[in-house]
C-alpha positions, 0 to 999 in steps of 0.5 A: 435430269441433272437435278435428279442425278444430284439428288441421287448423289446426295442420298448416296453421300449420306447413306450409312448402309454397309457396302458389299465390300465391308459386309463380310467383316460383320459376319460372326466368326466360327467361334462366336457362332459356336458360343451362341449355341452354348447354354451359358448357365452351364458355366454356373454348374461347371463352377459348382462342380469344380469347387465341390467335386461332387455332383450331390454337393454341387446340386445343394450349392445351386439349389438344384436336383442331383439328376439336373446337375448330372445332366448338366455334367454330361453336357459339359463333358460333351462340350469340353470333350473331357470327363472333368470328374472321374472316380478314384479310390478316395471318391471323385477327383478332377481330371488334368483339364478339370484341375486347370479349369478349377484355377481359371473358372472361379476367376472368370465367374467373379468377373462375370458377376461384377459385370452383371451386378455393375457395382464395381465402384462400390465393392467395399472390402473383398476378402478370400479366406482359406476354405479350412478356416472359413467355417470358424471365421465366417460367422464372426467376420460377418459380425465384425466391425470391418463390416459396419461402415462398408460392404464386406464380401467374402470368397474362399480358396482351397489353395494359396495358388487359387487365392493368389489368382483371385488377387491377381484377377482383382476379384478380391482385395485381400487373401487370408491364409498360408503360403509356403512359398514367397510370391514377389508380387504380393505383400503380407502381414502375419495375423496369427500363428497356432499349434497343431492338435490331433483329432481321433474318434471319441470312442475308438481310442483309449489313451488311459487319460494320458498323453500318448507316447511318441511310439503310440502316436506314430503307430496311428494311421495318419491322414494326409490332406491333399487339395488341388494336388498340394498338401494342405499342411505340409509341415505335418507330413514333413514332421511325420516323415522325419520320424521315419514314416513314408507318404505311402503309409499315410491315408490321403484325403482331398478335403478336411471335412471328409477327412474328419468324417472318416476319422470320427468313424474309424481308427484314423488320426487327423492333425490340424491347426487348433482353429480348424480342430475347434469347429470340427470338434463342435460338429463331430464326436472327436477327441483332441490331443496334443501331438508328442512330436514337435510340429512347426506352427501354422502361420496365417497372414493377410496378403495383398498385391504389392504396390496396390493403393489403399488408404484404409488398408491398415484399418481393414487389416487390424479390424479383420485381424482382431476378429480372427484372433478373437475366434482363434482364442475361443477355439484354443480355449475350447480345445484346452477344455477337451484336452483337460482329460490328458493331464500331461498335455 
């Protein structure tokens, strides 16, 4: 009898079964239970919708059909209890919560991809480029010497705040773009500066082969680019306002590609940096002219977290900077050719 009791006690001493007292601690929380019922593939669709702000474009980005993405959007609206995308006079726009999610979801998805790929140790050079510069720079950067000796990953950002968020989240190592406000937790180095040119429809404006007068230029209906609630090129708007134009007189558009399409089919005028004008004029029937008013240059810099260690930083910045300056020089040469019909420009 004593041996049986000892044996029973010994078994109890080594048992790893949870007691009734600890069982409740292993129960899922209400949030975990709710999360378990969510199709996490919806996050991929959400990210595409927040970036593209258009169901059709998001479907193309994901390689899905438009009806499939529309159904996913309906599920997201129900899940998040918010419309996310609503119609406006300039097309679809994000709601207030959508704007908030647009700042956080891309960073979250970048971390998810890092976890899944399990290649954090060998991430190589990770760069985020301003979205308006990407079409001109991407093909050249991917062929540049910066990619020869190590992996080279490129993201895009639509606003400086979005780019800085990527840096703070360690989703990228460098950001290439323009910031109008100094951020104390970042260091930077200017890569290049460029002038602005104005694009108009190739067949709709006749300036008689000469540079337009100041009054003729100001009488044009100018586009005001606004992305994520911020002006893309504030120096253009500020200059026009200094000549007596009001914001209400400017035609607001959310992204540079849509604006260029509108300009090519209308009497609108779009003023952008030379590098942006270069790829737009190769894509659409647009004419470039030099504004007869002085607009401050667009200064593009490389940004990184202050104090971040990295022995290859100077080499990377120099290699990427050389590639970028080559592209900009080519685009500026192309714009000069287009402007040759304006002898006084």
